[in-house]
Backbone as numpy.savetxt, mean C-alpha at the origin, in Angstrom:
# Nx Ny Nz CAx CAy CAz Cx Cy Cz
-49.92 17.07 -17.92 -48.53 17.51 -17.88 -47.96 17.40 -16.46
-48.79 17.77 -15.48 -48.39 17.67 -14.08 -48.18 16.24 -13.67
-49.06 15.34 -14.19 -48.92 13.91 -13.86 -47.64 13.35 -14.45
-47.32 13.76 -15.70 -46.09 13.31 -16.35 -44.86 13.78 -15.60
-44.88 15.02 -15.16 -43.75 15.55 -14.40 -43.59 14.81 -13.09
-44.73 14.53 -12.42 -44.68 13.84 -11.12 -44.08 12.45 -11.28
-44.48 11.73 -12.37 -43.95 10.38 -12.60 -42.45 10.44 -12.89
-42.05 11.41 -13.71 -40.63 11.57 -14.05 -39.82 11.95 -12.81
-40.41 12.85 -12.01 -39.73 13.29 -10.78 -39.56 12.15 -9.80
-40.58 11.31 -9.69 -40.52 10.16 -8.77 -39.45 9.16 -9.21
-39.38 8.93 -10.53 -38.37 8.02 -11.08 -36.96 8.55 -10.82
-36.78 9.87 -11.05 -35.48 10.49 -10.82 -35.09 10.44 -9.35
-36.07 10.65 -8.47 -35.82 10.58 -7.02 -35.34 9.19 -6.62
-35.96 8.17 -7.21 -35.54 6.79 -6.90 -34.12 6.53 -7.37
-33.78 7.04 -8.56 -32.43 6.87 -9.09 -31.40 7.58 -8.21
-31.75 8.80 -7.81 -30.86 9.55 -6.93 -30.68 8.82 -5.60
-31.78 8.32 -5.04 -31.70 7.59 -3.78 -30.84 6.35 -3.89
-30.97 5.64 -5.02 -30.17 4.42 -5.24 -28.68 4.74 -5.29
-28.32 5.78 -6.08 -26.91 6.17 -6.21 -26.38 6.69 -4.88
-27.20 7.49 -4.21 -26.78 8.13 -2.95 -26.44 7.10 -1.89
-27.31 6.13 -1.69 -27.08 5.15 -0.62 -26.03 4.11 -1.00
-25.89 3.86 -2.32 -24.80 2.99 -2.77 -23.46 3.67 -2.51
-23.39 4.97 -2.81 -22.18 5.74 -2.55 -21.87 5.79 -1.06
-22.91 5.93 -0.26 -22.74 5.93 1.19 -22.10 4.62 1.65
-22.59 3.49 1.13 -22.07 2.17 1.51 -20.62 2.00 1.05
-20.32 2.49 -0.17 -18.96 2.39 -0.68 -18.00 3.21 0.18
-18.46 4.33 0.69 -17.61 5.14 1.56 -17.34 4.45 2.90
-18.31 3.70 3.39 -18.08 2.92 4.61 -17.01 1.86 4.37
-17.12 1.18 3.21 -16.11 0.17 2.85 -14.74 0.83 2.68
-14.71 2.01 2.06 -13.44 2.74 1.86 -12.83 3.11 3.20
-13.66 3.52 4.16 -13.15 3.85 5.49 -12.54 2.62 6.15
-13.18 1.47 6.00 -12.66 0.22 6.57 -11.33 -0.16 5.93
-11.23 -0.03 4.60 -9.98 -0.34 3.91 -8.87 0.61 4.32
-9.20 1.90 4.43 -8.20 2.90 4.83 -7.72 2.64 6.26
-8.62 2.24 7.13 -8.25 1.92 8.52 -7.33 0.71 8.56
-7.68 -0.32 7.79 -6.84 -1.53 7.74 -5.46 -1.21 7.17
-5.42 -0.36 6.12 -4.16 0.04 5.51 -3.31 0.82 6.51
-3.94 1.72 7.25 -3.22 2.49 8.27 -2.63 1.57 9.34
-3.43 0.62 9.81 -2.98 -0.30 10.86 -1.79 -1.14 10.39
-1.87 -1.67 9.17 -0.80 -2.53 8.65 0.49 -1.74 8.40
0.36 -0.55 7.84 1.56 0.24 7.55 2.25 0.71 8.83
1.46 1.12 9.82 2.04 1.54 11.11 2.69 0.35 11.80
2.04 -0.82 11.73 2.62 -2.04 12.32 3.96 -2.37 11.67
4.01 -2.27 10.32 5.25 -2.58 9.61 6.35 -1.59 9.97
5.97 -0.31 10.10 6.97 0.70 10.44 7.46 0.55 11.87
6.59 0.11 12.76 6.94 0.06 14.18 7.53 -1.28 14.62
7.50 -2.30 13.73 8.00 -3.62 14.13 9.50 -3.53 14.44
9.90 -3.77 15.70 11.29 -3.51 16.11 12.33 -4.32 15.34
12.17 -5.63 15.26 13.17 -6.47 14.59 13.34 -6.11 13.13
12.24 -5.88 12.45 12.26 -5.54 11.03 12.97 -4.21 10.82
12.67 -3.25 11.66 13.30 -1.92 11.59 14.81 -2.02 11.81
15.21 -2.87 12.76 16.64 -3.04 13.05 17.39 -3.62 11.84
16.78 -4.59 11.19 17.41 -5.20 10.02 17.62 -4.17 8.91
16.60 -3.37 8.64 16.72 -2.36 7.59 17.78 -1.32 7.94
17.85 -0.96 9.22 18.87 0.01 9.66 20.27 -0.57 9.49
20.45 -1.80 9.91 21.77 -2.44 9.82 22.21 -2.59 8.36
21.25 -2.94 7.49 21.56 -3.16 6.08 21.52 -1.88 5.25
21.27 -0.75 5.91 21.23 0.56 5.25 20.24 0.54 4.08
19.07 -0.03 4.33 18.04 -0.14 3.28 16.74 0.53 3.74
16.86 1.64 4.46 15.68 2.30 5.00 14.89 3.07 3.95
15.37 3.08 2.70 14.57 3.63 1.59 13.27 2.86 1.44
13.25 1.64 1.94 12.05 0.80 1.94 10.87 1.55 2.55
11.15 2.41 3.53 10.08 3.07 4.27 9.45 4.26 3.53
10.01 4.69 2.40 9.43 5.83 1.68 7.99 5.53 1.28
7.77 4.37 0.65 6.43 3.97 0.24 5.51 3.78 1.43
6.06 3.27 2.53 5.26 3.05 3.74 4.75 4.39 4.28
5.62 5.40 4.31 5.22 6.73 4.79 4.12 7.33 3.91
4.26 7.16 2.59 3.25 7.70 1.67 1.90 7.04 1.93
1.90 5.72 2.13 0.64 5.00 2.36 0.04 5.30 3.73
0.89 5.55 4.72 0.36 5.96 6.03 -0.37 7.29 5.89
0.26 8.23 5.17 -0.35 9.54 4.98 -1.67 9.48 4.23
-1.71 8.73 3.13 -2.93 8.68 2.32 -4.03 7.91 3.04
-3.67 6.93 3.86 -4.69 6.18 4.61 -5.38 7.08 5.63
-4.62 7.97 6.27 -5.20 8.92 7.23 -6.15 9.88 6.51
-5.70 10.39 5.35 -6.53 11.32 4.58 -7.81 10.63 4.12
-7.71 9.40 3.63 -8.88 8.68 3.13 -9.87 8.33 4.24
-9.37 8.10 5.44 -10.29 7.85 6.57 -11.15 9.09 6.84
-10.52 10.26 6.78 -11.27 11.51 7.00 -12.19 11.83 5.83
-11.70 11.60 4.61 -12.46 11.92 3.41 -13.71 11.06 3.28
-13.66 9.84 3.78 -14.82 8.94 3.70 -16.03 9.55 4.39
-15.79 10.27 5.48 -16.91 10.93 6.17 -17.46 12.07 5.32
-16.57 12.79 4.62 -17.02 13.85 3.70 -17.89 13.25 2.60
-17.48 12.08 2.10 -18.25 11.42 1.05 -19.63 11.02 1.52
-19.72 10.50 2.74 -21.02 10.12 3.30 -21.93 11.34 3.45
-21.39 12.42 4.01 -22.20 13.63 4.25 -22.63 14.29 2.95
-21.69 14.41 1.99 -22.02 15.07 0.73 -23.06 14.28 -0.06
-23.00 12.95 0.04 -23.98 12.11 -0.66 -25.36 12.25 -0.02
-25.42 12.20 1.29 -26.71 12.29 1.99 -27.34 13.67 1.82
-26.51 14.72 1.81 -27.01 16.09 1.69 -27.30 16.47 0.24
-26.76 15.68 -0.71 -26.91 15.98 -2.14 -26.37 17.36 -2.48
-25.24 17.71 -1.84 -24.62 19.01 -2.04 -23.60 18.90 -3.17
-23.85 19.60 -4.28 -23.00 19.46 -5.46 -21.58 19.97 -5.22
-21.43 21.07 -4.49 -20.09 21.61 -4.22 -19.28 20.61 -3.40
-19.90 20.07 -2.34 -19.21 19.08 -1.51 -18.87 17.83 -2.32
-19.75 17.45 -3.23 -19.51 16.27 -4.07 -18.33 16.51 -5.01
-18.22 17.73 -5.56 -17.09 18.04 -6.43 -15.77 18.01 -5.64
-15.80 18.53 -4.41 -14.61 18.47 -3.55 -14.26 17.02 -3.27
-15.28 16.21 -3.00 -15.07 14.79 -2.74 -14.47 14.08 -3.95
-14.95 14.42 -5.16 -14.40 13.83 -6.38 -12.91 14.16 -6.50
-12.56 15.42 -6.19 -11.15 15.83 -6.23 -10.29 15.03 -5.26
-10.82 14.80 -4.06 -10.06 14.03 -3.07 -9.90 12.57 -3.50
-10.90 12.04 -4.20 -10.81 10.65 -4.67 -9.76 10.51 -5.77
-9.69 11.51 -6.66 -8.64 11.51 -7.69 -7.27 11.60 -7.04
-7.15 12.49 -6.05 -5.90 12.65 -5.32 -5.53 11.34 -4.61
-6.51 10.71 -3.96 -6.27 9.45 -3.26 -5.81 8.35 -4.20
-6.43 8.29 -5.38 -6.04 7.27 -6.36 -4.59 7.47 -6.79
-4.22 8.73 -7.11 -2.87 9.01 -7.59 -1.83 8.71 -6.52
-2.05 9.23 -5.31 -1.06 9.06 -4.24 -0.99 7.60 -3.79
-2.14 6.92 -3.70 -2.15 5.51 -3.32 -1.41 4.64 -4.32
-1.60 4.93 -5.60 -0.90 4.18 -6.65 0.60 4.45 -6.61
0.97 5.72 -6.43 2.39 6.08 -6.35 3.04 5.43 -5.12
2.34 5.49 -3.97 2.87 4.87 -2.75 3.08 3.38 -2.92
2.13 2.70 -3.56 2.26 1.26 -3.81 3.43 0.97 -4.73
3.57 1.80 -5.78 4.67 1.61 -6.74 6.03 1.78 -6.06
6.14 2.81 -5.20 7.40 3.05 -4.49 7.70 1.90 -3.53
6.68 1.43 -2.83 6.87 0.32 -1.90 7.33 -0.94 -2.64
6.72 -1.20 -3.78 7.13 -2.36 -4.59 8.55 -2.18 -5.13
8.90 -0.93 -5.44 10.24 -0.64 -5.97 11.34 -0.95 -4.96
10.98 -0.97 -3.67 11.97 -1.26 -2.63 11.65 -2.52 -1.84
10.92 -3.46 -2.46 10.60 -4.68 -1.71 10.41 -5.92 -2.58
10.75 -5.84 -3.86 10.52 -6.98 -4.75 11.80 -7.38 -5.48
11.75 -8.53 -6.14 12.88 -9.01 -6.92 13.17 -8.03 -8.06
14.46 -7.86 -8.37 14.92 -7.00 -9.46 14.50 -5.54 -9.24
14.41 -5.14 -7.98 14.03 -3.77 -7.65 15.24 -3.01 -7.12
15.02 -1.74 -6.74 16.11 -0.91 -6.22 16.61 -1.39 -4.86
15.83 -2.25 -4.21 16.24 -2.77 -2.89 17.45 -3.68 -3.01
17.49 -4.50 -4.04 18.51 -5.54 -4.11 19.94 -5.01 -4.20
20.24 -3.98 -5.00 21.61 -3.43 -4.98 22.02 -2.91 -3.60
21.07 -2.32 -2.88 21.37 -1.82 -1.52 21.75 -2.97 -0.60
20.94 -4.04 -0.66 21.21 -5.21 0.18 22.53 -5.87 -0.21
22.78 -5.96 -1.51 24.00 -6.62 -1.99 25.24 -5.89 -1.51
25.23 -4.55 -1.62 26.39 -3.76 -1.18 26.63 -3.93 0.31
25.57 -3.85 1.11 25.70 -3.94 2.57 26.18 -5.33 2.98
25.57 -6.36 2.42 25.92 -7.74 2.79 27.33 -8.10 2.35
27.71 -7.62 1.18 29.05 -7.94 0.70 30.11 -7.29 1.59
29.82 -6.09 2.09 30.75 -5.44 3.03 30.88 -6.25 4.31
29.76 -6.80 4.79 29.81 -7.62 6.00 30.58 -8.91 5.76
30.40 -9.52 4.59 31.14 -10.75 4.27 32.64 -10.45 4.18
32.99 -9.34 3.54 34.40 -8.99 3.38 35.08 -8.70 4.71
34.29 -8.28 5.70 34.86 -7.97 7.02 34.33 -8.93 8.08
34.02 -10.16 7.68 33.38 -11.13 8.60 34.29 -11.55 9.76
35.60 -11.24 9.66 36.49 -11.59 10.78 36.25 -10.68 11.99
35.58 -9.54 11.77 35.28 -8.63 12.87 33.99 -9.08 13.58
33.94 -8.81 14.88 32.85 -9.32 15.71 31.48 -8.83 15.25
31.37 -7.53 14.97 30.06 -6.98 14.60 29.57 -7.57 13.28
30.46 -7.61 12.29 30.08 -8.16 10.98 29.67 -9.61 11.11
30.43 -10.36 11.90 30.12 -11.78 12.10 28.76 -11.95 12.79
28.49 -11.06 13.76 27.20 -11.10 14.48 26.03 -10.85 13.53
26.16 -9.82 12.66 25.09 -9.48 11.72 24.86 -10.62 10.74
25.94 -11.16 10.18 25.82 -12.25 9.21 25.20 -13.49 9.84
25.63 -13.81 11.06 25.08 -14.99 11.76 23.59 -14.81 12.00
23.20 -13.62 12.45 21.79 -13.34 12.72 20.94 -13.51 11.46
21.39 -12.94 10.37 20.62 -13.00 9.12 20.63 -14.40 8.53
21.80 -15.00 8.43 21.93 -16.31 7.78 21.19 -17.41 8.53
21.24 -17.37 9.86 20.53 -18.39 10.64 19.02 -18.20 10.60
18.57 -16.95 10.66 17.12 -16.68 10.69 16.46 -16.86 9.33
17.15 -16.46 8.27 16.56 -16.51 6.94 16.87 -17.81 6.22
18.00 -18.44 6.54 18.41 -19.65 5.84 19.08 -19.33 4.53
20.18 -18.56 4.60 20.86 -18.12 3.39 22.36 -18.08 3.65
23.13 -17.74 2.61 24.58 -17.71 2.78 25.19 -16.61 1.92
25.91 -15.71 2.56 26.57 -14.63 1.83 25.58 -13.67 1.19
26.09 -12.81 0.32 25.22 -11.87 -0.38 24.48 -12.56 -1.53
25.24 -13.26 -2.38 24.63 -13.94 -3.52 24.73 -15.47 -3.43
25.47 -15.97 -2.45 25.62 -17.41 -2.27 26.91 -17.73 -1.54
27.18 -19.01 -1.26 28.39 -19.40 -0.51 29.68 -19.02 -1.21
29.65 -18.83 -2.54 30.86 -18.47 -3.26 31.38 -17.09 -2.89
30.56 -16.26 -2.24 31.06 -14.96 -1.77 32.19 -15.14 -0.78
32.05 -16.13 0.10 33.12 -16.44 1.06 34.29 -17.09 0.35
33.99 -18.01 -0.58 35.05 -18.75 -1.27 35.90 -17.83 -2.13
35.24 -16.86 -2.81 35.99 -15.91 -3.65 36.95 -15.06 -2.82
36.58 -14.79 -1.58 37.42 -13.99 -0.68 38.38 -14.87 0.13
38.37 -16.19 -0.18 39.23 -17.17 0.51 38.99 -17.15 2.02
37.72 -17.10 2.36 37.33 -17.13 3.78 36.58 -18.44 4.06
36.74 -18.98 5.26 36.04 -20.22 5.59 34.52 -20.01 5.64
33.80 -21.03 5.25 32.34 -20.95 5.27 31.86 -21.06 6.72
31.17 -20.05 7.24 30.73 -20.11 8.65 29.64 -21.16 8.86
29.50 -21.61 10.09 28.49 -22.63 10.42 27.07 -22.11 10.20
26.88 -20.79 10.31 25.54 -20.22 10.09 25.11 -20.33 8.64
26.05 -20.67 7.76 25.74 -20.84 6.33 25.25 -22.25 6.02
25.27 -23.12 7.02 24.93 -24.52 6.76 23.62 -24.91 7.42
22.92 -25.79 6.75 21.68 -26.36 7.31 22.04 -27.23 8.51
21.40 -26.99 9.64 21.73 -27.72 10.86 21.40 -29.21 10.78
20.49 -29.58 9.89 20.10 -30.99 9.75 21.01 -31.73 8.78
21.12 -31.20 7.56 21.91 -31.89 6.52 23.39 -31.53 6.56
23.71 -30.35 7.09 25.10 -29.90 7.10 25.54 -29.26 5.80
24.67 -29.25 4.80 25.00 -28.65 3.51 24.86 -27.12 3.58
25.65 -26.46 2.76 25.57 -25.00 2.72 24.28 -24.55 2.03
23.71 -23.47 2.53 22.53 -22.89 1.87 22.94 -22.41 0.48
22.14 -22.75 -0.52 22.49 -22.40 -1.90 22.16 -20.93 -2.20
21.01 -20.46 -1.68 20.57 -19.10 -1.99 21.31 -18.05 -1.17
21.61 -16.93 -1.83 22.23 -15.82 -1.12 21.20 -15.05 -0.31
21.69 -14.23 0.61 20.78 -13.51 1.51 20.06 -12.36 0.81
20.59 -11.86 -0.31 19.90 -10.79 -1.04 18.54 -11.28 -1.52
18.52 -12.44 -2.19 17.26 -12.99 -2.69 16.33 -13.40 -1.56
16.89 -14.05 -0.54 16.05 -14.52 0.57 15.43 -13.35 1.33
16.21 -12.32 1.56 15.68 -11.14 2.25 14.61 -10.44 1.41
14.83 -10.39 0.09 13.85 -9.77 -0.79 12.53 -10.52 -0.74
12.60 -11.86 -0.78 11.37 -12.66 -0.66 10.69 -12.43 0.69
11.51 -12.27 1.72 10.98 -12.00 3.07 10.26 -10.66 3.10
10.86 -9.64 2.47 10.23 -8.31 2.42 8.94 -8.34 1.58
8.95 -9.13 0.51 7.75 -9.24 -0.33 6.56 -9.75 0.46
6.79 -10.76 1.31 5.68 -11.29 2.11 5.15 -10.25 3.10
6.03 -9.35 3.53 5.62 -8.30 4.46 4.76 -7.23 3.78
5.03 -6.99 2.51 4.38 -5.87 1.82 3.22 -6.27 0.91
3.07 -7.56 0.61 2.05 -7.97 -0.37 0.64 -7.58 0.06
0.30 -7.82 1.33 -1.04 -7.47 1.82 -1.25 -5.96 1.82
-0.21 -5.22 2.16 -0.32 -3.76 2.20 -0.59 -3.20 0.80
0.17 -3.67 -0.18 -0.02 -3.21 -1.56 -1.40 -3.61 -2.08
-1.84 -4.83 -1.75 -3.17 -5.28 -2.19 -4.27 -4.39 -1.61
-4.14 -4.02 -0.34 -5.11 -3.12 0.29 -5.08 -1.74 -0.34
-3.87 -1.23 -0.58 -3.72 0.11 -1.15 -4.32 0.18 -2.55
-4.11 -0.87 -3.36 -4.66 -0.86 -4.71 -6.18 -1.06 -4.71
-6.68 -1.83 -3.74 -8.14 -1.98 -3.60 -8.77 -0.65 -3.24
-8.10 0.09 -2.34 -8.60 1.41 -1.95 -8.54 2.38 -3.14
-7.49 2.29 -3.95 -7.35 3.15 -5.13 -8.48 2.86 -6.13
-8.79 1.57 -6.30 -9.89 1.20 -7.19 -11.22 1.74 -6.67
-11.40 1.67 -5.37 -12.62 2.18 -4.75 -12.71 3.70 -4.89
-11.56 4.37 -4.88 -11.53 5.82 -5.11 -12.11 6.16 -6.48
-11.74 5.38 -7.48 -12.24 5.60 -8.84 -13.75 5.38 -8.89
-14.21 4.29 -8.28 -15.65 3.98 -8.28 -16.44 5.08 -7.58
-15.94 5.53 -6.43 -16.64 6.59 -5.68 -16.66 7.91 -6.45
-15.56 8.20 -7.14 -15.51 9.43 -7.94 -16.52 9.39 -9.08
-16.61 8.26 -9.76 -17.57 8.11 -10.87 -19.00 8.20 -10.35
-19.28 7.52 -9.24 -20.64 7.54 -8.69 -21.01 8.94 -8.19
-20.04 9.65 -7.64 -20.29 11.03 -7.18 -20.63 11.94 -8.36
-19.91 11.75 -9.46 -20.18 12.55 -10.66 -21.59 12.25 -11.21
-21.96 10.97 -11.19 -23.31 10.59 -11.63 -24.37 11.23 -10.74
-24.10 11.24 -9.42 -25.03 11.84 -8.47 -25.15 13.35 -8.70
-24.04 14.01 -8.99 -24.06 15.45 -9.28 -24.93 15.73 -10.50
-24.76 14.94 -11.55 -25.54 15.13 -12.77 -27.03 14.90 -12.51
-27.34 13.88 -11.70 -28.74 13.59 -11.40 -29.38 14.70 -10.57
-28.64 15.23 -9.61 -29.15 16.32 -8.77 -29.38 17.57 -9.62
-28.44 17.87 -10.52 -28.59 19.02 -11.40 -29.82 18.86 -12.31
-30.01 17.65 -12.80 -31.16 17.39 -13.67 -32.46 17.58 -12.89
-32.47 17.12 -11.64 -33.66 17.28 -10.80 -33.96 18.76 -10.58
-32.92 19.54 -10.32 -33.09 20.97 -10.09 -33.59 21.68 -11.35
-33.06 21.27 -12.50 -33.51 21.87 -13.78 -34.97 21.55 -14.06
-35.38 20.31 -13.83 -36.77 19.92 -14.06 -37.72 20.67 -13.13
-37.29 20.82 -11.87 -38.11 21.55 -10.91 -38.24 23.03 -11.32
-37.12 23.59 -11.83 -37.13 24.99 -12.26 -38.03 25.18 -13.48
-37.95 24.25 -14.45 -38.79 24.32 -15.65 -40.27 24.17 -15.32
-40.56 23.30 -14.36 -41.96 23.07 -13.96 -42.56 24.32 -13.32
-41.74 25.04 -12.54 -42.22 26.25 -11.86 -42.51 27.36 -12.87
-41.68 27.36 -13.95 -41.89 28.40 -14.96 -43.01 28.03 -15.95
């Protein structure tokens, strides 16, 4: 009976060790992803030119998702250390706390990604904001400031008006030179709303991909932590039964 218990105990120890060190490695990867997410989101928030454009176009709602992801990336960097310690110590209470933080991280990371996409993709809440702001600038393009903003955007992005060159034509305004391709002389067909949205999408695609990868890793770590808790409890029960 003692030999059977010893063999079973050794097998369970190996299983616990396998789960424990796999969880430890996953937490290291999670820390790296959280650090990368933090760096990218802070860079996007601090980029001067990009920030100026959003301020001018009154589209700073874009930053709501960025703030959420900055916050969750900081929390996940700290929590990864908790995950490593709780796994190595095989502490069930710490593991349950860690599972709770992983569920929280998954929810907040997913929500942050969804909000960021809601203000940075085609057919999202961003486009009406851009359309209203750009159309106001087109309607007042005879003024120096409006003309400066439109020239800056149209020349840099390669677009014309809010939805296209007809925005100027409908208002019976001359088509500015910034609306034309410098090589062919033809007017840009695409409006600045679509072009700016595509530009914002390229800025956020990597961030959302990282955030969703981290959210997926949160689920994996939570499941593995629960498995480890069950294995540790089983080991304790077997040890208690053997003593009795």
